[in-house]
N, CA, C and O atoms as a Tripos MOL2 file, in Angstrom:
@<TRIPOS>MOLECULE
protein
  224   223    56     0     0
PROTEIN
NO_CHARGES

@<TRIPOS>ATOM
      1 N           0.8060   -1.1950    0.0000 N.3       1 GLY1
      2 CA          0.0000    0.0000    0.0000 C.3       1 GLY1
      3 C           0.8470    1.2550    0.0000 C.2       1 GLY1
      4 O           2.0770    1.2120    0.0280 O.2       1 GLY1
      5 N           0.1660    2.3390   -0.0320 N.am      2 ARG2
      6 CA          0.7940    3.6620   -0.0390 C.3       2 ARG2
      7 C           0.8020    4.2480    1.3700 C.2       2 ARG2
      8 O          -0.0830    3.9450    2.1710 O.2       2 ARG2
      9 N           1.7930    5.0830    1.6780 N.am      3 PRO3
     10 CA          1.7980    5.7570    2.9790 C.3       3 PRO3
     11 C           0.5680    6.6620    3.1130 C.2       3 PRO3
     12 O           0.1130    7.2230    2.1160 O.2       3 PRO3
     13 N           0.0210    6.8140    4.3300 N.am      4 PRO4
     14 CA         -1.1650    7.6540    4.5310 C.3       4 PRO4
     15 C          -1.0110    9.0670    3.9830 C.2       4 PRO4
     16 O          -1.9950    9.6640    3.5470 O.2       4 PRO4
     17 N           0.2010    9.6140    3.9960 N.am      5 SER5
     18 CA          0.4060   10.9750    3.4920 C.3       5 SER5
     19 C           0.1660   11.0770    1.9920 C.2       5 SER5
     20 O          -0.0380   12.1780    1.4800 O.2       5 SER5
     21 N           0.1850    9.9500    1.2700 N.am      6 GLN6
     22 CA         -0.0500    9.9530   -0.1690 C.3       6 GLN6
     23 C          -1.4930    9.6230   -0.5200 C.2       6 GLN6
     24 O          -1.8460    9.6210   -1.6990 O.2       6 GLN6
     25 N          -2.3260    9.3480    0.4590 N.am      7 LEU7
     26 CA         -3.6990    8.9300    0.1980 C.3       7 LEU7
     27 C          -4.7080    9.9530    0.7000 C.2       7 LEU7
     28 O          -5.7450    9.5890    1.2540 O.2       7 LEU7
     29 N          -4.4110   11.2060    0.5100 N.am      8 GLN8
     30 CA         -5.3130   12.2670    0.9240 C.3       8 GLN8
     31 C          -6.3050   12.5670   -0.1860 C.2       8 GLN8
     32 O          -5.9960   12.4070   -1.3670 O.2       8 GLN8
     33 N          -7.5020   13.0040    0.1980 N.am      9 ASN9
     34 CA         -8.4910   13.4480   -0.7810 C.3       9 ASN9
     35 C          -8.2020   14.9090   -1.0720 C.2       9 ASN9
     36 O          -8.7130   15.7950   -0.3860 O.2       9 ASN9
     37 N          -7.3880   15.1640   -2.0820 N.am     10 VAL10
     38 CA         -6.9300   16.5100   -2.3890 C.3      10 VAL10
     39 C          -7.3520   16.8640   -3.8070 C.2      10 VAL10
     40 O          -7.0820   16.1150   -4.7470 O.2      10 VAL10
     41 N          -8.0030   17.9860   -3.9560 N.am     11 SER11
     42 CA         -8.3350   18.4850   -5.2900 C.3      11 SER11
     43 C          -7.1740   19.3550   -5.7340 C.2      11 SER11
     44 O          -7.0810   20.5210   -5.3520 O.2      11 SER11
     45 N          -6.2960   18.7910   -6.5330 N.am     12 CYS12
     46 CA         -5.0540   19.4830   -6.8780 C.3      12 CYS12
     47 C          -5.2200   20.4970   -8.0010 C.2      12 CYS12
     48 O          -4.6190   21.5700   -7.9480 O.2      12 CYS12
     49 N          -6.0020   20.1930   -8.9930 N.am     13 SER13
     50 CA         -6.1770   21.1360  -10.0960 C.3      13 SER13
     51 C          -7.3000   20.6710  -11.0000 C.2      13 SER13
     52 O          -7.7730   19.5390  -10.9000 O.2      13 SER13
     53 N          -7.7150   21.5540  -11.8740 N.am     14 THR14
     54 CA         -8.7030   21.2160  -12.8890 C.3      14 THR14
     55 C          -7.9530   20.8980  -14.1720 C.2      14 THR14
     56 O          -7.2090   21.7330  -14.6860 O.2      14 THR14
     57 N          -8.1460   19.7020  -14.6850 N.am     15 LEU15
     58 CA         -7.3860   19.2330  -15.8370 C.3      15 LEU15
     59 C          -8.1590   19.3290  -17.1380 C.2      15 LEU15
     60 O          -7.6520   18.9450  -18.1920 O.2      15 LEU15
     61 N          -9.3910   19.8400  -17.0750 N.am     16 SER16
     62 CA        -10.2400   19.8350  -18.2660 C.3      16 SER16
     63 C          -9.6360   20.6290  -19.4150 C.2      16 SER16
     64 O          -9.8450   20.2580  -20.5700 O.2      16 SER16
     65 N          -8.9020   21.6960  -19.1570 N.am     17 SER17
     66 CA         -8.3190   22.4750  -20.2490 C.3      17 SER17
     67 C          -7.2540   21.6780  -20.9930 C.2      17 SER17
     68 O          -7.1380   21.7990  -22.2130 O.2      17 SER17
     69 N          -6.4790   20.8680  -20.2850 N.am     18 VAL18
     70 CA         -5.4690   20.0280  -20.9290 C.3      18 VAL18
     71 C          -6.1530   18.9800  -21.7940 C.2      18 VAL18
     72 O          -5.7310   18.7370  -22.9240 O.2      18 VAL18
     73 N          -7.2100   18.3540  -21.2710 N.am     19 VAL19
     74 CA         -7.9430   17.3420  -22.0270 C.3      19 VAL19
     75 C          -8.5980   17.9820  -23.2460 C.2      19 VAL19
     76 O          -8.5070   17.4350  -24.3450 O.2      19 VAL19
     77 N          -9.2510   19.1170  -23.0790 N.am     20 ALA20
     78 CA         -9.9120   19.7910  -24.2000 C.3      20 ALA20
     79 C          -8.9060   20.1780  -25.2750 C.2      20 ALA20
     80 O          -9.1770   20.0050  -26.4630 O.2      20 ALA20
     81 N          -7.7660   20.6920  -24.8800 N.am     21 GLN21
     82 CA         -6.7420   21.1090  -25.8340 C.3      21 GLN21
     83 C          -6.2570   19.9270  -26.6730 C.2      21 GLN21
     84 O          -5.9580   20.0890  -27.8560 O.2      21 GLN21
     85 N          -6.1780   18.7530  -26.0740 N.am     22 ASN22
     86 CA         -5.6630   17.5790  -26.7740 C.3      22 ASN22
     87 C          -6.7370   16.7800  -27.5020 C.2      22 ASN22
     88 O          -6.4240   16.0520  -28.4440 O.2      22 ASN22
     89 N          -8.0060   16.9000  -27.0830 N.am     23 CYS23
     90 CA         -9.0470   16.0140  -27.6100 C.3      23 CYS23
     91 C         -10.1350   16.7130  -28.4180 C.2      23 CYS23
     92 O         -10.7670   16.0780  -29.2610 O.2      23 CYS23
     93 N         -10.3680   17.9930  -28.1870 N.am     24 ASN24
     94 CA        -11.4780   18.6730  -28.8390 C.3      24 ASN24
     95 C         -11.3410   18.6290  -30.3610 C.2      24 ASN24
     96 O         -10.2900   18.9590  -30.9100 O.2      24 ASN24
     97 N         -12.4060   18.2200  -31.0260 N.am     25 GLY25
     98 CA        -12.4260   18.1570  -32.4780 C.3      25 GLY25
     99 C         -11.9240   16.8500  -33.0650 C.2      25 GLY25
    100 O         -11.9410   16.6830  -34.2850 O.2      25 GLY25
    101 N         -11.4810   15.9300  -32.2400 N.am     26 HIS26
    102 CA        -10.9840   14.6360  -32.7160 C.3      26 HIS26
    103 C         -12.0120   13.5410  -32.4310 C.2      26 HIS26
    104 O         -12.7320   13.6020  -31.4350 O.2      26 HIS26
    105 N         -12.0740   12.5530  -33.3030 N.am     27 ARG27
    106 CA        -12.9860   11.4220  -33.0840 C.3      27 ARG27
    107 C         -12.5700   10.6000  -31.8750 C.2      27 ARG27
    108 O         -13.4140   10.0490  -31.1690 O.2      27 ARG27
    109 N         -11.2760   10.5200  -31.6430 N.am     28 SER28
    110 CA        -10.7460    9.8490  -30.4610 C.3      28 SER28
    111 C          -9.4160   10.5050  -30.1120 C.2      28 SER28
    112 O          -8.8090   11.1750  -30.9480 O.2      28 SER28
    113 N          -8.9740   10.3150  -28.8990 N.am     29 CYS29
    114 CA         -7.6900   10.8870  -28.5090 C.3      29 CYS29
    115 C          -7.0650   10.0300  -27.4200 C.2      29 CYS29
    116 O          -7.7290    9.2100  -26.7860 O.2      29 CYS29
    117 N          -5.7990   10.2370  -27.2260 N.am     30 SER30
    118 CA         -5.0540    9.5290  -26.1970 C.3      30 SER30
    119 C          -4.1480   10.5380  -25.5070 C.2      30 SER30
    120 O          -3.4460   11.3060  -26.1640 O.2      30 SER30
    121 N          -4.1690   10.5290  -24.1890 N.am     31 ILE31
    122 CA         -3.3340   11.4390  -23.4090 C.3      31 ILE31
    123 C          -2.5530   10.6070  -22.4040 C.2      31 ILE31
    124 O          -3.1170    9.7590  -21.7130 O.2      31 ILE31
    125 N          -1.2710   10.8540  -22.3290 N.am     32 THR32
    126 CA         -0.4420   10.1800  -21.3460 C.3      32 THR32
    127 C          -0.6460   10.8380  -19.9870 C.2      32 THR32
    128 O          -0.5140   12.0550  -19.8550 O.2      32 THR32
    129 N          -0.9620   10.0470  -18.9930 N.am     33 ALA33
    130 CA         -1.1390   10.5660  -17.6320 C.3      33 ALA33
    131 C           0.2330   10.6810  -16.9820 C.2      33 ALA33
    132 O           0.7070    9.7470  -16.3360 O.2      33 ALA33
    133 N           0.8600   11.8280  -17.1590 N.am     34 SER34
    134 CA          2.1990   12.0310  -16.6070 C.3      34 SER34
    135 C           2.3640   13.4720  -16.1400 C.2      34 SER34
    136 O           1.6160   14.3620  -16.5430 O.2      34 SER34
    137 N           3.3410   13.6780  -15.2980 N.am     35 ASN35
    138 CA          3.6290   15.0250  -14.8170 C.3      35 ASN35
    139 C           4.0900   15.9380  -15.9420 C.2      35 ASN35
    140 O           3.8900   17.1500  -15.8680 O.2      35 ASN35
    141 N           4.7090   15.3780  -16.9900 N.am     36 SER36
    142 CA          5.1640   16.2140  -18.0960 C.3      36 SER36
    143 C           3.9890   16.7740  -18.8920 C.2      36 SER36
    144 O           4.1250   17.8190  -19.5280 O.2      36 SER36
    145 N           2.8430   16.1040  -18.8710 N.am     37 VAL37
    146 CA          1.6480   16.5790  -19.5750 C.3      37 VAL37
    147 C           0.7950   17.4600  -18.6690 C.2      37 VAL37
    148 O           0.3510   18.5300  -19.0870 O.2      37 VAL37
    149 N           0.5630   17.0300  -17.4480 N.am     38 PHE38
    150 CA         -0.3710   17.7100  -16.5540 C.3      38 PHE38
    151 C           0.2930   18.5330  -15.4550 C.2      38 PHE38
    152 O          -0.3900   19.2470  -14.7210 O.2      38 PHE38
    153 N           1.6010   18.4420  -15.3330 N.am     39 GLY39
    154 CA          2.2650   19.1150  -14.2290 C.3      39 GLY39
    155 C           2.1180   18.2990  -12.9570 C.2      39 GLY39
    156 O           1.5260   17.2190  -12.9670 O.2      39 GLY39
    157 N           2.6530   18.8150  -11.8720 N.am     40 ASP40
    158 CA          2.5780   18.1220  -10.5880 C.3      40 ASP40
    159 C           2.1660   19.1160   -9.5060 C.2      40 ASP40
    160 O           3.0060   19.5750   -8.7320 O.2      40 ASP40
    161 N           0.8710   19.4500   -9.4500 N.am     41 PRO41
    162 CA          0.4030   20.4630   -8.5010 C.3      41 PRO41
    163 C           0.4410   20.0090   -7.0410 C.2      41 PRO41
    164 O           0.4010   20.8470   -6.1400 O.2      41 PRO41
    165 N           0.5160   18.7150   -6.7950 N.am     42 CYS42
    166 CA          0.5510   18.1870   -5.4180 C.3      42 CYS42
    167 C           1.6930   17.1890   -5.2940 C.2      42 CYS42
    168 O           1.4540   15.9810   -5.2740 O.2      42 CYS42
    169 N           2.9380   17.6740   -5.2120 N.am     43 PRO43
    170 CA          4.0790   16.7550   -5.1180 C.3      43 PRO43
    171 C           3.9530   15.8200   -3.9190 C.2      43 PRO43
    172 O           3.5310   16.2270   -2.8360 O.2      43 PRO43
    173 N           4.3280   14.5600   -4.1350 N.am     44 GLY44
    174 CA          4.3150   13.5800   -3.0660 C.3      44 GLY44
    175 C           2.9710   12.9240   -2.8290 C.2      44 GLY44
    176 O           2.8570   12.0490   -1.9710 O.2      44 GLY44
    177 N           1.9460   13.3280   -3.5740 N.am     45 THR45
    178 CA          0.6130   12.7460   -3.4190 C.3      45 THR45
    179 C           0.3600   11.7840   -4.5690 C.2      45 THR45
    180 O           0.5790   12.1380   -5.7270 O.2      45 THR45
    181 N          -0.1020   10.5590   -4.2660 N.am     46 TYR46
    182 CA         -0.4410    9.5650   -5.2790 C.3      46 TYR46
    183 C          -1.5750   10.1040   -6.1390 C.2      46 TYR46
    184 O          -2.5370   10.6690   -5.6190 O.2      46 TYR46
    185 N          -1.4660    9.9320   -7.4580 N.am     47 LYS47
    186 CA         -2.4800   10.4430   -8.3820 C.3      47 LYS47
    187 C          -2.8860    9.3710   -9.3840 C.2      47 LYS47
    188 O          -2.1350    8.4340   -9.6560 O.2      47 LYS47
    189 N          -4.0870    9.5270   -9.9250 N.am     48 TYR48
    190 CA         -4.5280    8.7020  -11.0430 C.3      48 TYR48
    191 C          -5.3960    9.5780  -11.9230 C.2      48 TYR48
    192 O          -5.8630   10.6310  -11.4900 O.2      48 TYR48
    193 N          -5.6160    9.1480  -13.1590 N.am     49 LEU49
    194 CA         -6.4060    9.9270  -14.1060 C.3      49 LEU49
    195 C          -7.5570    9.0780  -14.6030 C.2      49 LEU49
    196 O          -7.3530    7.9680  -15.0950 O.2      49 LEU49
    197 N          -8.7600    9.5950  -14.4760 N.am     50 ASP50
    198 CA         -9.9770    8.9390  -14.9550 C.3      50 ASP50
    199 C         -10.7750   10.0050  -15.6890 C.2      50 ASP50
    200 O         -11.2700   10.9420  -15.0640 O.2      50 ASP50
    201 N         -10.9080    9.8760  -17.0120 N.am     51 VAL51
    202 CA        -11.5130   10.9270  -17.8250 C.3      51 VAL51
    203 C         -12.6670   10.3800  -18.6440 C.2      51 VAL51
    204 O         -12.5710    9.3070  -19.2410 O.2      51 VAL51
    205 N         -13.7540   11.1250  -18.6630 N.am     52 ALA52
    206 CA        -14.8530   10.9070  -19.6100 C.3      52 ALA52
    207 C         -15.0610   12.2420  -20.2980 C.2      52 ALA52
    208 O         -15.4280   13.2180  -19.6420 O.2      52 ALA52
    209 N         -14.8380   12.3130  -21.6030 N.am     53 TYR53
    210 CA        -14.8750   13.5750  -22.3370 C.3      53 TYR53
    211 C         -15.6750   13.3730  -23.6050 C.2      53 TYR53
    212 O         -15.5200   12.3580  -24.2840 O.2      53 TYR53
    213 N         -16.5190   14.3170  -23.9290 N.am     54 SER54
    214 CA        -17.2360   14.2590  -25.2050 C.3      54 SER54
    215 C         -17.2490   15.6390  -25.8280 C.2      54 SER54
    216 O         -17.4220   16.6450  -25.1390 O.2      54 SER54
    217 N         -17.0650   15.6770  -27.1360 N.am     55 CYS55
    218 CA        -17.0910   16.9390  -27.8820 C.3      55 CYS55
    219 C         -18.5330   17.2940  -28.2130 C.2      55 CYS55
    220 O         -19.3800   16.4140  -28.3680 O.2      55 CYS55
    221 N         -18.7970   18.5670  -28.3190 N.am     56 ARG56
    222 CA        -20.1420   19.0190  -28.6800 C.3      56 ARG56
    223 C         -20.1680   19.5150  -30.0920 C.2      56 ARG56
    224 O         -21.2160   19.9380  -30.5780 O.2      56 ARG56
@<TRIPOS>BOND
     1     1     2 1
     2     2     3 1
     3     3     4 2
     4     3     5 am
     5     5     6 1
     6     6     7 1
     7     7     8 2
     8     7     9 am
     9     9    10 1
    10    10    11 1
    11    11    12 2
    12    11    13 am
    13    13    14 1
    14    14    15 1
    15    15    16 2
    16    15    17 am
    17    17    18 1
    18    18    19 1
    19    19    20 2
    20    19    21 am
    21    21    22 1
    22    22    23 1
    23    23    24 2
    24    23    25 am
    25    25    26 1
    26    26    27 1
    27    27    28 2
    28    27    29 am
    29    29    30 1
    30    30    31 1
    31    31    32 2
    32    31    33 am
    33    33    34 1
    34    34    35 1
    35    35    36 2
    36    35    37 am
    37    37    38 1
    38    38    39 1
    39    39    40 2
    40    39    41 am
    41    41    42 1
    42    42    43 1
    43    43    44 2
    44    43    45 am
    45    45    46 1
    46    46    47 1
    47    47    48 2
    48    47    49 am
    49    49    50 1
    50    50    51 1
    51    51    52 2
    52    51    53 am
    53    53    54 1
    54    54    55 1
    55    55    56 2
    56    55    57 am
    57    57    58 1
    58    58    59 1
    59    59    60 2
    60    59    61 am
    61    61    62 1
    62    62    63 1
    63    63    64 2
    64    63    65 am
    65    65    66 1
    66    66    67 1
    67    67    68 2
    68    67    69 am
    69    69    70 1
    70    70    71 1
    71    71    72 2
    72    71    73 am
    73    73    74 1
    74    74    75 1
    75    75    76 2
    76    75    77 am
    77    77    78 1
    78    78    79 1
    79    79    80 2
    80    79    81 am
    81    81    82 1
    82    82    83 1
    83    83    84 2
    84    83    85 am
    85    85    86 1
    86    86    87 1
    87    87    88 2
    88    87    89 am
    89    89    90 1
    90    90    91 1
    91    91    92 2
    92    91    93 am
    93    93    94 1
    94    94    95 1
    95    95    96 2
    96    95    97 am
    97    97    98 1
    98    98    99 1
    99    99   100 2
   100    99   101 am
   101   101   102 1
   102   102   103 1
   103   103   104 2
   104   103   105 am
   105   105   106 1
   106   106   107 1
   107   107   108 2
   108   107   109 am
   109   109   110 1
   110   110   111 1
   111   111   112 2
   112   111   113 am
   113   113   114 1
   114   114   115 1
   115   115   116 2
   116   115   117 am
   117   117   118 1
   118   118   119 1
   119   119   120 2
   120   119   121 am
   121   121   122 1
   122   122   123 1
   123   123   124 2
   124   123   125 am
   125   125   126 1
   126   126   127 1
   127   127   128 2
   128   127   129 am
   129   129   130 1
   130   130   131 1
   131   131   132 2
   132   131   133 am
   133   133   134 1
   134   134   135 1
   135   135   136 2
   136   135   137 am
   137   137   138 1
   138   138   139 1
   139   139   140 2
   140   139   141 am
   141   141   142 1
   142   142   143 1
   143   143   144 2
   144   143   145 am
   145   145   146 1
   146   146   147 1
   147   147   148 2
   148   147   149 am
   149   149   150 1
   150   150   151 1
   151   151   152 2
   152   151   153 am
   153   153   154 1
   154   154   155 1
   155   155   156 2
   156   155   157 am
   157   157   158 1
   158   158   159 1
   159   159   160 2
   160   159   161 am
   161   161   162 1
   162   162   163 1
   163   163   164 2
   164   163   165 am
   165   165   166 1
   166   166   167 1
   167   167   168 2
   168   167   169 am
   169   169   170 1
   170   170   171 1
   171   171   172 2
   172   171   173 am
   173   173   174 1
   174   174   175 1
   175   175   176 2
   176   175   177 am
   177   177   178 1
   178   178   179 1
   179   179   180 2
   180   179   181 am
   181   181   182 1
   182   182   183 1
   183   183   184 2
   184   183   185 am
   185   185   186 1
   186   186   187 1
   187   187   188 2
   188   187   189 am
   189   189   190 1
   190   190   191 1
   191   191   192 2
   192   191   193 am
   193   193   194 1
   194   194   195 1
   195   195   196 2
   196   195   197 am
   197   197   198 1
   198   198   199 1
   199   199   200 2
   200   199   201 am
   201   201   202 1
   202   202   203 1
   203   203   204 2
   204   203   205 am
   205   205   206 1
   206   206   207 1
   207   207   208 2
   208   207   209 am
   209   209   210 1
   210   210   211 1
   211   211   212 2
   212   211   213 am
   213   213   214 1
   214   214   215 1
   215   215   216 2
   216   215   217 am
   217   217   218 1
   218   218   219 1
   219   219   220 2
   220   219   221 am
   221   221   222 1
   222   222   223 1
   223   223   224 2
@<TRIPOS>SUBSTRUCTURE
     1 GLY1         2 RESIDUE 1 A GLY
     2 ARG2         6 RESIDUE 1 A ARG
     3 PRO3        10 RESIDUE 1 A PRO
     4 PRO4        14 RESIDUE 1 A PRO
     5 SER5        18 RESIDUE 1 A SER
     6 GLN6        22 RESIDUE 1 A GLN
     7 LEU7        26 RESIDUE 1 A LEU
     8 GLN8        30 RESIDUE 1 A GLN
     9 ASN9        34 RESIDUE 1 A ASN
    10 VAL10       38 RESIDUE 1 A VAL
    11 SER11       42 RESIDUE 1 A SER
    12 CYS12       46 RESIDUE 1 A CYS
    13 SER13       50 RESIDUE 1 A SER
    14 THR14       54 RESIDUE 1 A THR
    15 LEU15       58 RESIDUE 1 A LEU
    16 SER16       62 RESIDUE 1 A SER
    17 SER17       66 RESIDUE 1 A SER
    18 VAL18       70 RESIDUE 1 A VAL
    19 VAL19       74 RESIDUE 1 A VAL
    20 ALA20       78 RESIDUE 1 A ALA
    21 GLN21       82 RESIDUE 1 A GLN
    22 ASN22       86 RESIDUE 1 A ASN
    23 CYS23       90 RESIDUE 1 A CYS
    24 ASN24       94 RESIDUE 1 A ASN
    25 GLY25       98 RESIDUE 1 A GLY
    26 HIS26      102 RESIDUE 1 A HIS
    27 ARG27      106 RESIDUE 1 A ARG
    28 SER28      110 RESIDUE 1 A SER
    29 CYS29      114 RESIDUE 1 A CYS
    30 SER30      118 RESIDUE 1 A SER
    31 ILE31      122 RESIDUE 1 A ILE
    32 THR32      126 RESIDUE 1 A THR
    33 ALA33      130 RESIDUE 1 A ALA
    34 SER34      134 RESIDUE 1 A SER
    35 ASN35      138 RESIDUE 1 A ASN
    36 SER36      142 RESIDUE 1 A SER
    37 VAL37      146 RESIDUE 1 A VAL
    38 PHE38      150 RESIDUE 1 A PHE
    39 GLY39      154 RESIDUE 1 A GLY
    40 ASP40      158 RESIDUE 1 A ASP
    41 PRO41      162 RESIDUE 1 A PRO
    42 CYS42      166 RESIDUE 1 A CYS
    43 PRO43      170 RESIDUE 1 A PRO
    44 GLY44      174 RESIDUE 1 A GLY
    45 THR45      178 RESIDUE 1 A THR
    46 TYR46      182 RESIDUE 1 A TYR
    47 LYS47      186 RESIDUE 1 A LYS
    48 TYR48      190 RESIDUE 1 A TYR
    49 LEU49      194 RESIDUE 1 A LEU
    50 ASP50      198 RESIDUE 1 A ASP
    51 VAL51      202 RESIDUE 1 A VAL
    52 ALA52      206 RESIDUE 1 A ALA
    53 TYR53      210 RESIDUE 1 A TYR
    54 SER54      214 RESIDUE 1 A SER
    55 CYS55      218 RESIDUE 1 A CYS
    56 ARG56      222 RESIDUE 1 A ARG
């Protein structure tokens, strides 16, 4: 398991602009869930990415 300090319920940032920039207007898209793409707004905190996005 992870240390308790890494399992906090922390809202680190809103990632929708990164997803929209990479996916808007495409039939499908793929984004790497990494600090180089999204930055690291909460260093030392365990993170995961779960996205549901649809274009209008």
